[in-house]
Backbone and ligand atoms as CSV (ligand in chain L), in Angstrom:
chain,resi,resn,atom,element,x,y,z
A,1,MET,N,N,19.817,-3.709,-4.689
A,1,MET,CA,C,18.700,-3.802,-3.750
A,1,MET,C,C,17.473,-3.073,-4.327
A,2,LYS,N,N,16.339,-3.781,-4.402
A,2,LYS,CA,C,15.132,-3.156,-4.962
A,2,LYS,C,C,14.375,-2.359,-3.890
A,3,THR,N,N,13.593,-1.422,-4.371
A,3,THR,CA,C,12.798,-0.568,-3.480
A,3,THR,C,C,11.374,-1.112,-3.353
A,4,ALA,N,N,10.806,-0.948,-2.153
A,4,ALA,CA,C,9.364,-1.163,-1.952
A,4,ALA,C,C,8.753,0.211,-1.713
A,5,LEU,N,N,7.759,0.550,-2.511
A,5,LEU,CA,C,7.061,1.829,-2.328
A,5,LEU,C,C,5.814,1.596,-1.481
A,6,VAL,N,N,5.755,2.279,-0.340
A,6,VAL,CA,C,4.564,2.225,0.519
A,6,VAL,C,C,3.858,3.568,0.363
A,7,LEU,N,N,2.665,3.500,-0.212
A,7,LEU,CA,C,1.946,4.712,-0.602
A,7,LEU,C,C,0.649,4.813,0.211
A,8,ASN,N,N,0.497,5.938,0.886
A,8,ASN,CA,C,-0.667,6.162,1.757
A,8,ASN,C,C,-1.515,7.306,1.231
A,9,GLY,N,N,-2.823,7.087,1.228
A,9,GLY,CA,C,-3.738,8.076,0.689
A,9,GLY,C,C,-4.324,9.019,1.728
A,10,PRO,N,N,-5.487,9.589,1.391
A,10,PRO,CA,C,-6.050,10.694,2.156
A,10,PRO,C,C,-6.325,10.376,3.619
A,11,ASN,N,N,-5.977,11.358,4.435
A,11,ASN,CA,C,-6.251,11.372,5.878
A,11,ASN,C,C,-5.367,10.440,6.696
A,12,LEU,N,N,-4.543,9.653,6.027
A,12,LEU,CA,C,-3.698,8.740,6.803
A,12,LEU,C,C,-2.611,9.488,7.578
A,13,ASN,N,N,-2.386,10.761,7.214
A,13,ASN,CA,C,-1.488,11.608,8.022
A,13,ASN,C,C,-2.070,11.848,9.424
A,14,LEU,N,N,-3.377,11.576,9.604
A,14,LEU,CA,C,-4.030,11.784,10.905
A,14,LEU,C,C,-3.946,10.561,11.821
A,15,LEU,N,N,-3.345,9.508,11.315
A,15,LEU,CA,C,-3.244,8.256,12.070
A,15,LEU,C,C,-2.676,8.509,13.473
A,16,GLY,N,N,-3.306,7.897,14.471
A,16,GLY,CA,C,-2.825,8.034,15.860
A,16,GLY,C,C,-3.390,9.239,16.582
A,17,THR,N,N,-4.100,10.106,15.857
A,17,THR,CA,C,-4.639,11.318,16.497
A,17,THR,C,C,-6.111,11.172,16.864
A,18,ARG,N,N,-6.840,10.319,16.113
A,18,ARG,CA,C,-8.271,10.084,16.364
A,18,ARG,C,C,-8.637,8.655,15.984
A,19,GLU,N,N,-9.825,8.230,16.362
A,19,GLU,CA,C,-10.355,6.889,16.042
A,19,GLU,C,C,-9.399,5.750,16.401
A,20,PRO,N,N,-8.821,5.776,17.611
A,20,PRO,CA,C,-7.882,4.698,17.971
A,20,PRO,C,C,-8.541,3.315,18.010
A,21,ALA,N,N,-9.879,3.272,18.256
A,21,ALA,CA,C,-10.560,1.973,18.306
A,21,ALA,C,C,-10.555,1.307,16.930
A,22,VAL,N,N,-10.519,2.114,15.871
A,22,VAL,CA,C,-10.536,1.560,14.501
A,22,VAL,C,C,-9.119,1.396,13.963
A,23,TYR,N,N,-8.277,2.431,14.156
A,23,TYR,CA,C,-6.966,2.452,13.485
A,23,TYR,C,C,-5.771,2.292,14.423
A,24,GLY,N,N,-6.038,2.183,15.743
A,24,GLY,CA,C,-4.939,2.049,16.697
A,24,GLY,C,C,-4.378,3.412,17.066
A,25,SER,N,N,-3.345,3.409,17.887
A,25,SER,CA,C,-2.815,4.684,18.398
A,25,SER,C,C,-1.458,5.040,17.809
A,26,GLN,N,N,-0.963,4.217,16.908
A,26,GLN,CA,C,0.342,4.531,16.296
A,26,GLN,C,C,0.185,5.581,15.192
A,27,THR,N,N,1.191,6.424,15.079
A,27,THR,CA,C,1.162,7.488,14.078
A,27,THR,C,C,1.732,6.976,12.754
A,28,LEU,N,N,1.606,7.818,11.718
A,28,LEU,CA,C,2.164,7.431,10.412
A,28,LEU,C,C,3.691,7.348,10.488
A,29,ALA,N,N,4.293,8.167,11.361
A,29,ALA,CA,C,5.757,8.092,11.555
A,29,ALA,C,C,6.125,6.739,12.180
A,30,ASP,N,N,5.284,6.252,13.106
A,30,ASP,CA,C,5.514,4.913,13.681
A,30,ASP,C,C,5.404,3.844,12.594
A,31,VAL,N,N,4.428,4.010,11.705
A,31,VAL,CA,C,4.241,3.039,10.610
A,31,VAL,C,C,5.469,3.050,9.692
A,32,GLU,N,N,5.984,4.250,9.421
A,32,GLU,CA,C,7.178,4.341,8.575
A,32,GLU,C,C,8.354,3.603,9.233
A,33,ALA,N,N,8.515,3.793,10.548
A,33,ALA,CA,C,9.609,3.129,11.268
A,33,ALA,C,C,9.459,1.606,11.189
A,34,LEU,N,N,8.220,1.144,11.325
A,34,LEU,CA,C,7.929,-0.302,11.220
A,34,LEU,C,C,8.284,-0.815,9.806
A,35,CYS,N,N,7.976,0.005,8.804
A,35,CYS,CA,C,8.257,-0.382,7.411
A,35,CYS,C,C,9.765,-0.407,7.133
A,36,VAL,N,N,10.496,0.531,7.741
A,36,VAL,CA,C,11.962,0.545,7.577
A,36,VAL,C,C,12.525,-0.795,8.051
A,37,LYS,N,N,12.059,-1.244,9.232
A,37,LYS,CA,C,12.545,-2.516,9.803
A,37,LYS,C,C,12.157,-3.698,8.919
A,38,ALA,N,N,10.887,-3.734,8.492
A,38,ALA,CA,C,10.409,-4.860,7.670
A,38,ALA,C,C,11.179,-4.910,6.350
A,39,CYS,N,N,11.421,-3.733,5.750
A,39,CYS,CA,C,12.160,-3.694,4.482
A,39,CYS,C,C,13.592,-4.181,4.687
A,40,ALA,N,N,14.217,-3.762,5.792
A,40,ALA,CA,C,15.599,-4.187,6.062
A,40,ALA,C,C,15.656,-5.709,6.169
A,41,SER,N,N,14.657,-6.312,6.819
A,41,SER,CA,C,14.743,-7.765,7.000
A,41,SER,C,C,14.373,-8.532,5.725
A,42,HIS,N,N,13.811,-7.861,4.735
A,42,HIS,CA,C,13.489,-8.549,3.467
A,42,HIS,C,C,14.358,-8.070,2.316
A,43,GLY,N,N,15.378,-7.268,2.619
A,43,GLY,CA,C,16.321,-6.846,1.584
A,43,GLY,C,C,15.778,-5.804,0.631
A,44,PHE,N,N,14.836,-4.982,1.109
A,44,PHE,CA,C,14.300,-3.881,0.287
A,44,PHE,C,C,14.768,-2.545,0.844
A,45,LYS,N,N,14.847,-1.577,-0.050
A,45,LYS,CA,C,14.970,-0.181,0.346
A,45,LYS,C,C,13.537,0.364,0.438
A,46,LEU,N,N,13.274,1.271,1.370
A,46,LEU,CA,C,11.910,1.772,1.531
A,46,LEU,C,C,11.736,3.168,0.940
A,47,ASP,N,N,10.647,3.327,0.186
A,47,ASP,CA,C,10.191,4.657,-0.247
A,47,ASP,C,C,8.793,4.797,0.355
A,48,PHE,N,N,8.623,5.685,1.337
A,48,PHE,CA,C,7.381,5.798,2.094
A,48,PHE,C,C,6.760,7.161,1.828
A,49,ARG,N,N,5.512,7.186,1.358
A,49,ARG,CA,C,4.881,8.464,0.997
A,49,ARG,C,C,3.424,8.519,1.464
A,50,GLN,N,N,2.935,9.738,1.622
A,50,GLN,CA,C,1.509,9.967,1.913
A,50,GLN,C,C,1.060,11.191,1.145
A,51,SER,N,N,-0.148,11.112,0.567
A,51,SER,CA,C,-0.720,12.304,-0.052
A,51,SER,C,C,-2.231,12.303,0.115
A,52,ASN,N,N,-2.768,13.502,0.264
A,52,ASN,CA,C,-4.227,13.668,0.328
A,52,ASN,C,C,-4.815,13.933,-1.052
A,53,HIS,N,N,-3.983,13.872,-2.100
A,53,HIS,CA,C,-4.407,14.279,-3.444
A,53,HIS,C,C,-4.351,13.099,-4.419
A,54,GLU,N,N,-5.483,12.833,-5.042
A,54,GLU,CA,C,-5.611,11.692,-5.958
A,54,GLU,C,C,-4.562,11.729,-7.071
A,55,GLY,N,N,-4.370,12.914,-7.673
A,55,GLY,CA,C,-3.426,13.032,-8.788
A,55,GLY,C,C,-1.994,12.742,-8.372
A,56,VAL,N,N,-1.641,13.124,-7.159
A,56,VAL,CA,C,-0.281,12.846,-6.651
A,56,VAL,C,C,-0.096,11.335,-6.510
A,57,LEU,N,N,-1.142,10.653,-6.028
A,57,LEU,CA,C,-1.073,9.187,-5.883
A,57,LEU,C,C,-0.966,8.531,-7.265
A,58,ILE,N,N,-1.710,9.058,-8.223
A,58,ILE,CA,C,-1.675,8.523,-9.600
A,58,ILE,C,C,-0.273,8.698,-10.195
A,59,ASP,N,N,0.297,9.896,-10.022
A,59,ASP,CA,C,1.658,10.138,-10.531
A,59,ASP,C,C,2.659,9.174,-9.891
A,60,ALA,N,N,2.493,8.916,-8.594
A,60,ALA,CA,C,3.423,8.005,-7.893
A,60,ALA,C,C,3.292,6.584,-8.443
A,61,ILE,N,N,2.074,6.176,-8.795
A,61,ILE,CA,C,1.867,4.829,-9.357
A,61,ILE,C,C,2.488,4.729,-10.754
A,62,HIS,N,N,2.331,5.796,-11.554
A,62,HIS,CA,C,2.975,5.808,-12.887
A,62,HIS,C,C,4.500,5.700,-12.738
A,63,GLU,N,N,5.041,6.493,-11.813
A,63,GLU,CA,C,6.494,6.486,-11.555
A,63,GLU,C,C,6.936,5.084,-11.118
A,64,ALA,N,N,6.109,4.440,-10.280
A,64,ALA,CA,C,6.425,3.089,-9.798
A,64,ALA,C,C,6.442,2.095,-10.961
A,65,GLY,N,N,5.510,2.237,-11.884
A,65,GLY,CA,C,5.468,1.342,-13.052
A,65,GLY,C,C,6.763,1.447,-13.852
A,66,ARG,N,N,7.251,2.697,-14.023
A,66,ARG,CA,C,8.503,2.893,-14.779
A,66,ARG,C,C,9.669,2.288,-14.009
A,67,ALA,N,N,9.693,2.465,-12.692
A,67,ALA,CA,C,10.798,1.942,-11.869
A,67,ALA,C,C,10.786,0.410,-11.869
A,68,GLN,N,N,9.585,-0.174,-11.825
A,68,GLN,CA,C,9.528,-1.638,-11.850
A,68,GLN,C,C,10.021,-2.168,-13.207
A,69,ALA,N,N,9.616,-1.481,-14.278
A,69,ALA,CA,C,10.074,-1.900,-15.616
A,69,ALA,C,C,11.596,-1.775,-15.736
A,70,ALA,N,N,12.165,-0.800,-15.054
A,70,ALA,CA,C,13.628,-0.597,-15.090
A,70,ALA,C,C,14.361,-1.539,-14.138
A,71,GLY,N,N,13.605,-2.295,-13.327
A,71,GLY,CA,C,14.215,-3.290,-12.442
A,71,GLY,C,C,14.656,-2.751,-11.090
A,72,THR,N,N,14.246,-1.531,-10.751
A,72,THR,CA,C,14.685,-0.948,-9.475
A,72,THR,C,C,13.626,-1.035,-8.382
A,73,LEU,N,N,12.406,-1.404,-8.741
A,73,LEU,CA,C,11.303,-1.441,-7.767
A,73,LEU,C,C,10.674,-2.833,-7.716
A,74,ALA,N,N,10.464,-3.335,-6.475
A,74,ALA,CA,C,9.822,-4.648,-6.317
A,74,ALA,C,C,8.310,-4.526,-6.452
A,75,GLY,N,N,7.758,-3.430,-6.001
A,75,GLY,CA,C,6.314,-3.248,-6.092
A,75,GLY,C,C,5.823,-2.192,-5.117
A,76,VAL,N,N,4.490,-2.088,-5.065
A,76,VAL,CA,C,3.852,-1.021,-4.287
A,76,VAL,C,C,2.908,-1.640,-3.264
A,77,ILE,N,N,2.907,-1.073,-2.067
A,77,ILE,CA,C,1.878,-1.376,-1.075
A,77,ILE,C,C,1.049,-0.111,-0.967
A,78,LEU,N,N,-0.225,-0.212,-1.300
A,78,LEU,CA,C,-1.079,0.972,-1.372
A,78,LEU,C,C,-2.212,0.901,-0.356
A,79,ASN,N,N,-2.218,1.858,0.577
A,79,ASN,CA,C,-3.426,2.105,1.371
A,79,ASN,C,C,-4.032,3.368,0.784
A,80,ALA,N,N,-5.011,3.177,-0.084
A,80,ALA,CA,C,-5.596,4.310,-0.808
A,80,ALA,C,C,-6.627,5.051,0.028
A,81,GLY,N,N,-6.804,4.650,1.302
A,81,GLY,CA,C,-7.788,5.324,2.155
A,81,GLY,C,C,-9.157,5.295,1.488
A,82,ALA,N,N,-9.905,6.377,1.634
A,82,ALA,CA,C,-11.273,6.412,1.100
A,82,ALA,C,C,-11.314,6.390,-0.430
A,83,TYR,N,N,-10.199,6.735,-1.106
A,83,TYR,CA,C,-10.179,6.639,-2.576
A,83,TYR,C,C,-10.376,5.192,-3.038
A,84,THR,N,N,-10.081,4.233,-2.136
A,84,THR,CA,C,-10.331,2.814,-2.429
A,84,THR,C,C,-11.746,2.614,-2.961
A,85,HIS,N,N,-12.686,3.334,-2.330
A,85,HIS,CA,C,-14.111,3.082,-2.585
A,85,HIS,C,C,-14.699,4.006,-3.646
A,86,THR,N,N,-13.861,4.896,-4.208
A,86,THR,CA,C,-14.408,5.896,-5.143
A,86,THR,C,C,-13.631,6.029,-6.454
A,87,SER,N,N,-12.360,5.582,-6.480
A,87,SER,CA,C,-11.480,6.062,-7.548
A,87,SER,C,C,-11.260,5.096,-8.719
A,88,VAL,N,N,-12.026,5.325,-9.774
A,88,VAL,CA,C,-11.780,4.605,-11.038
A,88,VAL,C,C,-10.411,5.035,-11.586
A,89,ALA,N,N,-10.031,6.288,-11.323
A,89,ALA,CA,C,-8.752,6.809,-11.828
A,89,ALA,C,C,-7.559,6.056,-11.224
A,90,LEU,N,N,-7.637,5.713,-9.942
A,90,LEU,CA,C,-6.548,4.921,-9.338
A,90,LEU,C,C,-6.539,3.504,-9.919
A,91,HIS,N,N,-7.721,2.929,-10.104
A,91,HIS,CA,C,-7.832,1.601,-10.747
A,91,HIS,C,C,-7.121,1.631,-12.108
A,92,ASP,N,N,-7.457,2.633,-12.925
A,92,ASP,CA,C,-6.874,2.737,-14.268
A,92,ASP,C,C,-5.359,2.957,-14.196
A,93,ALA,N,N,-4.910,3.743,-13.215
A,93,ALA,CA,C,-3.471,4.019,-13.076
A,93,ALA,C,C,-2.693,2.740,-12.773
A,94,ILE,N,N,-3.240,1.905,-11.884
A,94,ILE,CA,C,-2.556,0.653,-11.506
A,94,ILE,C,C,-2.476,-0.269,-12.717
A,95,LYS,N,N,-3.605,-0.396,-13.414
A,95,LYS,CA,C,-3.638,-1.229,-14.627
A,95,LYS,C,C,-2.682,-0.685,-15.682
A,96,GLY,N,N,-2.726,0.620,-15.878
A,96,GLY,CA,C,-1.918,1.261,-16.925
A,96,GLY,C,C,-0.431,1.180,-16.635
A,97,ALA,N,N,-0.068,1.265,-15.352
A,97,ALA,CA,C,1.351,1.239,-14.987
A,97,ALA,C,C,1.895,-0.188,-15.023
A,98,GLY,N,N,0.999,-1.167,-14.906
A,98,GLY,CA,C,1.424,-2.569,-14.929
A,98,GLY,C,C,2.299,-2.921,-13.734
A,99,VAL,N,N,2.057,-2.252,-12.618
A,99,VAL,CA,C,2.922,-2.426,-11.453
A,99,VAL,C,C,2.345,-3.503,-10.516
A,100,THR,N,N,3.245,-4.247,-9.849
A,100,THR,CA,C,2.828,-5.216,-8.832
A,100,THR,C,C,2.387,-4.444,-7.604
A,101,LEU,N,N,1.142,-4.623,-7.194
A,101,LEU,CA,C,0.605,-3.783,-6.119
A,101,LEU,C,C,-0.211,-4.605,-5.122
A,102,ILE,N,N,0.083,-4.387,-3.849
A,102,ILE,CA,C,-0.693,-5.007,-2.771
A,102,ILE,C,C,-1.578,-3.927,-2.158
A,103,GLU,N,N,-2.883,-4.184,-2.171
A,103,GLU,CA,C,-3.843,-3.268,-1.527
A,103,GLU,C,C,-3.844,-3.554,-0.031
A,104,LEU,N,N,-3.757,-2.505,0.748
A,104,LEU,CA,C,-3.693,-2.681,2.196
A,104,LEU,C,C,-4.704,-1.807,2.922
A,105,HIS,N,N,-5.341,-2.375,3.935
A,105,HIS,CA,C,-6.181,-1.597,4.844
A,105,HIS,C,C,-5.856,-1.970,6.279
A,106,ILE,N,N,-5.793,-0.965,7.113
A,106,ILE,CA,C,-5.524,-1.182,8.535
A,106,ILE,C,C,-6.701,-1.920,9.170
A,107,SER,N,N,-7.895,-1.469,8.843
A,107,SER,CA,C,-9.110,-2.076,9.395
A,107,SER,C,C,-9.645,-3.145,8.443
A,108,ASN,N,N,-10.544,-3.990,8.969
A,108,ASN,CA,C,-11.226,-4.953,8.107
A,108,ASN,C,C,-12.425,-4.237,7.489
A,109,VAL,N,N,-12.210,-3.717,6.288
A,109,VAL,CA,C,-13.237,-2.893,5.639
A,109,VAL,C,C,-14.549,-3.663,5.435
A,110,HIS,N,N,-14.460,-4.980,5.339
A,110,HIS,CA,C,-15.670,-5.797,5.093
A,110,HIS,C,C,-16.536,-5.956,6.339
A,111,ALA,N,N,-15.980,-5.642,7.489
A,111,ALA,CA,C,-16.750,-5.717,8.740
A,111,ALA,C,C,-17.265,-4.330,9.131
A,112,ARG,N,N,-17.118,-3.355,8.242
A,112,ARG,CA,C,-17.517,-1.975,8.542
A,112,ARG,C,C,-18.729,-1.572,7.672
A,113,GLU,N,N,-18.928,-0.283,7.485
A,113,GLU,CA,C,-20.091,0.203,6.726
A,113,GLU,C,C,-20.092,-0.375,5.303
A,114,ALA,N,N,-21.312,-0.542,4.747
A,114,ALA,CA,C,-21.458,-1.140,3.413
A,114,ALA,C,C,-20.658,-0.362,2.360
A,115,PHE,N,N,-20.556,0.986,2.505
A,115,PHE,CA,C,-19.858,1.754,1.463
A,115,PHE,C,C,-18.358,1.454,1.427
A,116,ARG,N,N,-17.847,0.765,2.464
A,116,ARG,CA,C,-16.421,0.387,2.448
A,116,ARG,C,C,-16.206,-1.018,1.888
A,117,HIS,N,N,-17.291,-1.707,1.504
A,117,HIS,CA,C,-17.153,-3.096,1.059
A,117,HIS,C,C,-16.668,-3.204,-0.379
A,118,HIS,N,N,-16.933,-2.154,-1.168
A,118,HIS,CA,C,-16.474,-2.221,-2.560
A,118,HIS,C,C,-15.141,-1.497,-2.727
A,119,SER,N,N,-14.236,-2.138,-3.461
A,119,SER,CA,C,-12.931,-1.529,-3.741
A,119,SER,C,C,-12.693,-1.466,-5.244
A,120,TYR,N,N,-12.344,-0.273,-5.728
A,120,TYR,CA,C,-11.913,-0.139,-7.134
A,120,TYR,C,C,-10.467,-0.596,-7.306
A,121,ILE,N,N,-9.752,-0.742,-6.175
A,121,ILE,CA,C,-8.338,-1.128,-6.237
A,121,ILE,C,C,-8.193,-2.648,-6.400
A,122,SER,N,N,-9.037,-3.413,-5.686
A,122,SER,CA,C,-8.871,-4.884,-5.637
A,122,SER,C,C,-8.732,-5.563,-7.004
A,123,PRO,N,N,-9.583,-5.223,-8.008
A,123,PRO,CA,C,-9.457,-5.935,-9.286
A,123,PRO,C,C,-8.139,-5.642,-10.016
A,124,ALA,N,N,-7.454,-4.563,-9.623
A,124,ALA,CA,C,-6.184,-4.220,-10.283
A,124,ALA,C,C,-4.979,-4.633,-9.425
A,125,ALA,N,N,-5.264,-5.131,-8.210
A,125,ALA,CA,C,-4.172,-5.477,-7.278
A,125,ALA,C,C,-3.781,-6.939,-7.419
A,126,LYS,N,N,-2.532,-7.218,-7.044
A,126,LYS,CA,C,-2.041,-8.609,-7.039
A,126,LYS,C,C,-2.554,-9.324,-5.789
A,127,ALA,N,N,-2.652,-8.603,-4.682
A,127,ALA,CA,C,-3.077,-9.197,-3.413
A,127,ALA,C,C,-3.713,-8.115,-2.556
A,128,VAL,N,N,-4.468,-8.581,-1.560
A,128,VAL,CA,C,-5.197,-7.654,-0.680
A,128,VAL,C,C,-4.969,-8.063,0.769
A,129,MET,N,N,-4.742,-7.064,1.630
A,129,MET,CA,C,-4.559,-7.338,3.058
A,129,MET,C,C,-5.395,-6.341,3.853
A,130,ALA,N,N,-6.154,-6.845,4.814
A,130,ALA,CA,C,-7.002,-5.944,5.607
A,130,ALA,C,C,-7.233,-6.524,6.986
A,131,GLY,N,N,-7.265,-5.634,7.982
A,131,GLY,CA,C,-7.716,-6.035,9.309
A,131,GLY,C,C,-6.631,-6.402,10.297
A,132,PHE,N,N,-5.369,-6.249,9.926
A,132,PHE,CA,C,-4.262,-6.589,10.825
A,132,PHE,C,C,-3.731,-5.367,11.583
A,133,GLY,N,N,-4.480,-4.277,11.561
A,133,GLY,CA,C,-3.963,-3.056,12.170
A,133,GLY,C,C,-2.726,-2.588,11.412
A,134,VAL,N,N,-1.915,-1.752,12.032
A,134,VAL,CA,C,-0.744,-1.240,11.316
A,134,VAL,C,C,0.304,-2.339,11.098
A,135,LYS,N,N,0.183,-3.448,11.848
A,135,LYS,CA,C,1.107,-4.578,11.612
A,135,LYS,C,C,0.963,-5.114,10.196
A,136,GLY,N,N,-0.185,-4.854,9.575
A,136,GLY,CA,C,-0.411,-5.275,8.197
A,136,GLY,C,C,0.643,-4.724,7.240
A,137,TYR,N,N,1.198,-3.553,7.555
A,137,TYR,CA,C,2.229,-2.982,6.673
A,137,TYR,C,C,3.455,-3.905,6.621
A,138,GLY,N,N,3.866,-4.389,7.796
A,138,GLY,CA,C,5.005,-5.319,7.843
A,138,GLY,C,C,4.678,-6.619,7.130
A,139,LEU,N,N,3.443,-7.089,7.329
A,139,LEU,CA,C,3.021,-8.340,6.680
A,139,LEU,C,C,2.964,-8.168,5.161
A,140,ALA,N,N,2.544,-6.991,4.718
A,140,ALA,CA,C,2.463,-6.743,3.272
A,140,ALA,C,C,3.866,-6.676,2.655
A,141,ILE,N,N,4.833,-6.124,3.392
A,141,ILE,CA,C,6.217,-6.092,2.890
A,141,ILE,C,C,6.744,-7.527,2.769
A,142,ALA,N,N,6.421,-8.378,3.767
A,142,ALA,CA,C,6.786,-9.807,3.666
A,142,ALA,C,C,6.085,-10.434,2.459
A,143,GLY,N,N,4.848,-10.025,2.231
A,143,GLY,CA,C,4.093,-10.539,1.078
A,143,GLY,C,C,4.725,-10.137,-0.242
A,144,LEU,N,N,5.234,-8.904,-0.298
A,144,LEU,CA,C,5.896,-8.436,-1.524
A,144,LEU,C,C,7.157,-9.268,-1.798
A,145,ALA,N,N,7.876,-9.607,-0.721
A,145,ALA,CA,C,9.074,-10.458,-0.859
A,145,ALA,C,C,8.658,-11.845,-1.358
A,146,ALA,N,N,7.546,-12.364,-0.831
A,146,ALA,CA,C,7.064,-13.685,-1.259
A,146,ALA,C,C,6.654,-13.664,-2.727
A,147,LEU,N,N,6.014,-12.581,-3.160
A,147,LEU,CA,C,5.610,-12.467,-4.570
A,147,LEU,C,C,6.837,-12.413,-5.474
A,148,ALA,N,N,7.875,-11.699,-5.028
A,148,ALA,CA,C,9.118,-11.590,-5.818
A,148,ALA,C,C,9.756,-12.969,-5.958
A,149,GLU,N,N,9.695,-13.774,-4.878
A,149,GLU,CA,C,10.264,-15.125,-4.903
A,149,GLU,C,C,9.463,-16.034,-5.833
A,150,LEU,N,N,8.126,-15.871,-5.790
A,150,LEU,CA,C,7.261,-16.664,-6.671
A,150,LEU,C,C,7.583,-16.390,-8.138
A,151,ALA,N,N,7.885,-15.092,-8.415
A,151,ALA,CA,C,8.172,-14.707,-9.802
A,151,ALA,C,C,9.538,-15.218,-10.249
A,152,GLN,N,N,10.485,-15.332,-9.288
A,152,GLN,CA,C,11.842,-15.792,-9.623
A,152,GLN,C,C,12.292,-16.828,-8.604
A,153,PRO,N,N,11.778,-18.085,-8.679
A,153,PRO,CA,C,12.147,-19.081,-7.672
A,153,PRO,C,C,13.652,-19.366,-7.670
A,154,ALA,N,N,14.202,-19.581,-6.470
A,154,ALA,CA,C,15.654,-19.795,-6.335
A,154,ALA,C,C,16.086,-21.115,-6.979
L,1,LIG,O1,O,-8.571,0.676,7.076
L,1,LIG,C1,C,-7.939,1.417,6.310
L,1,LIG,O2,O,-6.720,1.424,6.233
L,1,LIG,C2,C,-8.696,2.418,5.420
L,1,LIG,O3,O,-8.058,2.438,4.152
L,1,LIG,C3,C,-8.569,3.773,6.098
L,1,LIG,C4,C,-9.374,4.876,5.421
L,1,LIG,C5,C,-10.823,4.422,5.174
L,1,LIG,O4,O,-11.510,5.430,4.432
L,1,LIG,C6,C,-10.884,3.110,4.437
L,1,LIG,O5,O,-12.242,2.734,4.287
L,1,LIG,C7,C,-10.155,2.035,5.213
L,1,LIG,C8,C,-9.397,6.127,6.296
L,1,LIG,C9,C,-8.047,6.669,6.616
L,1,LIG,C10,C,-8.208,7.819,7.576
L,1,LIG,O6,O,-7.521,7.506,8.757
L,1,LIG,C11,C,-7.747,8.249,9.881
L,1,LIG,C12,C,-7.010,7.907,10.978
L,1,LIG,C13,C,-7.196,8.595,12.145
L,1,LIG,C14,C,-8.093,9.645,12.224
L,1,LIG,C15,C,-8.822,9.994,11.117
L,1,LIG,C16,C,-8.642,9.303,9.929
């Protein structure tokens, strides 16, 4: 059974505590529970993480690249939070690790402030999902299963 790594960036530990109109009222623990269910129904094991530190996220992406090369990881779902709009280092890490990665946002970043319209992650990602609220995490896990099937058709 392969693992799906769900990686959350800065401030996502605050989910459910503020800005419910933008991010909903579910907490990150609720999101993890939703991901456990989605992974179970798609035959993945879940590795769920959050960090407020860019270097920790970079290390996790490098680790994911090694795990995918070893055949134990299906890919990464990354909500890089605000680092999406600032981090060339995360862009380089994704490219360098050669990992299959789905960029995810809870909100529709393109319908928000102009500074959220540009993503350094998108050009290095296999797919992008935004605007489905926290349900997007479940949809992205289904997407990872679909990508795995595309790569190895039955
Ligand atoms: O929509 C998303 O998922 C974002 O990645 C969330 C980031 C934001 O900077 C991106 O532009 C879009 C912010 C995550 C912080 O989440 C909070 C949740 C509740 C209270 C405070 C912050």
